[in-house]
Structures are given as C-alpha cells and as structure tokens.
C-alpha positions in Angstrom: 9.5 32.1 -25.4 7.4 29.3 -24.0 9.5 27.2 -21.6 8.5 23.6 -21.8 8.8 21.7 -18.5 9.7 18.0 -19.0 7.8 16.7 -16.0 4.6 18.5 -17.2 5.1 17.2 -20.8 5.5 13.6 -19.4 2.4 14.0 -17.2 0.4 15.3 -20.2 1.6 12.4 -22.3 0.6 9.9 -19.6 -2.9 11.4 -19.3 -3.2 11.4 -23.1 -2.3 7.7 -23.3 -4.7 6.9 -20.5 -7.5 8.8 -22.2 -6.8 7.1 -25.5 -6.8 3.7 -23.9 -10.1 4.5 -22.0 -11.8 5.8 -25.2 -10.7 2.8 -27.3 -11.3 0.2 -24.6 -12.9 -2.9 -26.0 -16.5 -3.5 -24.9 -15.4 -6.8 -23.4 -13.2 -4.9 -21.0 -15.8 -2.4 -19.7 -15.1 -3.4 -16.1 -11.4 -2.8 -16.4 -11.5 0.9 -15.9 -8.6 3.2 -15.1 -5.6 1.4 -13.6 -7.5 -1.9 -13.4 -6.5 -2.7 -17.0 -2.8 -2.0 -16.3 -2.9 -4.2 -13.2 -4.7 -7.0 -15.1 -2.1 -6.9 -17.8 0.7 -6.9 -15.2 -0.8 -9.9 -13.5 -1.3 -11.7 -16.8 2.4 -11.1 -17.8 3.6 -12.3 -14.4 1.5 -15.4 -13.9 4.6 -17.4 -13.1 5.3 -15.2 -10.0 3.5 -14.6 -6.7 2.3 -11.0 -6.9 1.3 -9.2 -3.7 -0.2 -5.8 -2.9 3.3 -4.4 -2.1 4.4 -5.6 -5.6 1.5 -3.5 -7.1 2.5 -0.5 -5.0 6.1 -0.6 -6.2 5.3 -1.4 -9.9 2.7 1.3 -10.3 4.3 3.9 -7.9 1.1 4.1 -5.8 0.6 4.3 -2.0 -0.5 1.5 0.2 -4.0 3.0 0.6 -4.5 3.5 -3.1 -3.4 0.0 -3.9 -5.7 -1.4 -1.2 -8.7 0.6 -2.5 -8.1 -0.3 -6.2 -7.5 -4.0 -5.4 -10.6 -4.1 -3.2 -12.7 -2.7 -6.0 -11.2 -5.2 -8.4 -12.2 -8.0 -6.1 -15.8 -6.6 -5.9 -15.9 -6.6 -9.7 -14.8 -10.2 -9.8 -11.5 -9.4 -11.6 -9.1 -10.7 -8.9 -9.0 -12.9 -5.8 -6.5 -12.7 -3.0 -5.2 -16.2 -2.0 -3.3 -16.9 1.2 0.2 -18.3 0.8 1.7 -21.1 2.9 4.9 -19.4 3.8 3.4 -16.3 5.4 -0.1 -16.0 6.8 0.1 -12.2 6.5 0.5 -12.3 2.8 -2.1 -12.9 0.1 -1.1 -13.3 -3.5 -3.2 -11.6 -6.1 -4.6 -13.9 -8.8 -6.7 -13.1 -11.9 -10.2 -14.6 -12.1 -11.6 -16.3 -15.2 -13.6 -13.1 -15.8 -10.3 -11.1 -16.0 -8.7 -13.7 -18.1 -11.4 -13.5 -20.6 -10.5 -9.8 -21.4 -6.7 -10.1 -21.3 -6.4 -10.7 -25.1 -8.6 -7.7 -25.9 -6.6 -5.5 -23.5 -3.4 -6.8 -25.0 -4.5 -5.9 -28.6 -5.6 -2.4 -27.4 -2.3 -1.8 -25.6 -0.3 -3.0 -28.6 -2.3 -0.6 -30.9 -1.6 2.3 -28.5 2.2 1.4 -28.4 2.3 1.4 -32.2 0.6 4.8 -32.3 2.8 6.2 -29.6 6.1 5.6 -31.4 4.8 5.9 -35.0 7.7 7.3 -37.1 10.4 6.5 -34.6 13.3 4.3 -35.6 14.3 1.3 -33.5 17.2 3.3 -32.1 15.0 6.2 -31.2 12.5 3.9 -29.4 15.3 2.3 -27.5 16.7 5.8 -26.6 13.4 7.0 -25.3 13.1 3.8 -23.1 16.6 4.4 -21.8 15.8 8.1 -21.0 12.6 7.2 -19.2 14.4 4.5 -17.2 17.1 6.9 -16.2 14.6 9.6 -15.2 12.7 7.0 -13.1 16.0 6.0 -11.5 16.7 9.6 -10.7 13.4 10.1 -9.0 13.7 6.8 -7.1 17.1 8.0 -5.8 15.6 11.4 -4.8 12.7 9.7 -3.1 15.1 7.4 -1.1 17.2 10.4 -0.1 14.1 12.3 1.0 12.9 9.4 3.1 16.4 9.0 4.7 17.2 12.7 5.3 14.0 14.7 5.2 13.2 17.7 3.0 15.8 18.6 0.4 15.9 21.5 -2.0 18.4 22.7 -4.5 20.2 24.8 -1.8 20.5 21.8 0.5 21.7 19.6 -2.3 24.3 22.2 -3.4 25.6 22.6 0.1 25.9 18.9 0.6 27.7 18.5 -2.7 30.1 21.4 -1.8 30.8 19.8 1.7 31.5 16.5 0.0 33.9 18.1 -2.4 35.7 19.9 0.5 36.0 16.7 2.5 37.4 14.9 -0.6 40.1 17.7 -0.9 41.5 17.0 2.6 
C-alpha cells in the first residue's frame, strides 16, 4: 500500500500552485517572478502598515539572507524601494513602486483565479476546515521550531522522554 506523507503532499501542492501561477502569469507581470509576486501582493494588501525585511522573513518563512537577496533583486527590477523611517535609523520600510503598483490588479486577478480552481467543488465549511487545519499545522511547526531553537536537536525519543518526565513530575 502506498503510504502518503502529508508534508510531501503539501510540498507538492505548493509547487503545483507556484507552477500554475508562473505559467498563467499575466504578461504585465513578467518581472514579478517566483516569490516576487507574493511579496508584491503582501505589500499591496498591507499599504497601511510599515513593512520591513524582518516582516517579510516571518510572513514567508524565509531566512534573512534569502529575504535580503530577493528584496535586493526586486529593488534592481524597480519593483520596491527601501525608505528610512524616522524612529529607527537601522530600519528601512519596504514600499511598492509605481511599476509594481501597475501590475497589482493583474496579479490579484490571477491569484483569485487560482484560489477558485484550488477549492473548486469544496463547500464553504470544507474550505474553512482546510484553512483551520493548515493554520494548526503551521502553529505546530512554529512551536517545534521555537523548541528546537531553545533546547537544541529533538527527536521522537527525546520528546517522548521529556513527556514521560513531565508526567512523573506531575504525579508527585
């Protein structure tokens, strides 16, 4: 029997969505390749907030070096600018340029079309359930990442021993 691994299925789904978006990308958005389109849309949806590189790192679950590289390329393409902020000379907020603004509507239509395809045939309750499951999985991984960062490498044996020790301490 073929055992399906959820994390592999989710990864394959993400890659399929990215491929679909890339192949159906409007001509007007040719410069918005890969994660650029996602970042542009995030910035467009959050115009009322100051967005910094660390915000992008957290939102897209990418490392500091990856975020720096992507944002630098986006600057070179004329899609964003980094503006200093008055309250902290170290920070620069990320702002869309007029060039990026001109493709936001096309990217939005493309994304909405993909979303409709992704959940075609799902009821409203099923769509909400999937969103809830994904949020819970992300919370689980975030928790595991925090534990790893605090305590070092963990595996199932270590987690089981820690849980057993916690139960014994609770029995005292």
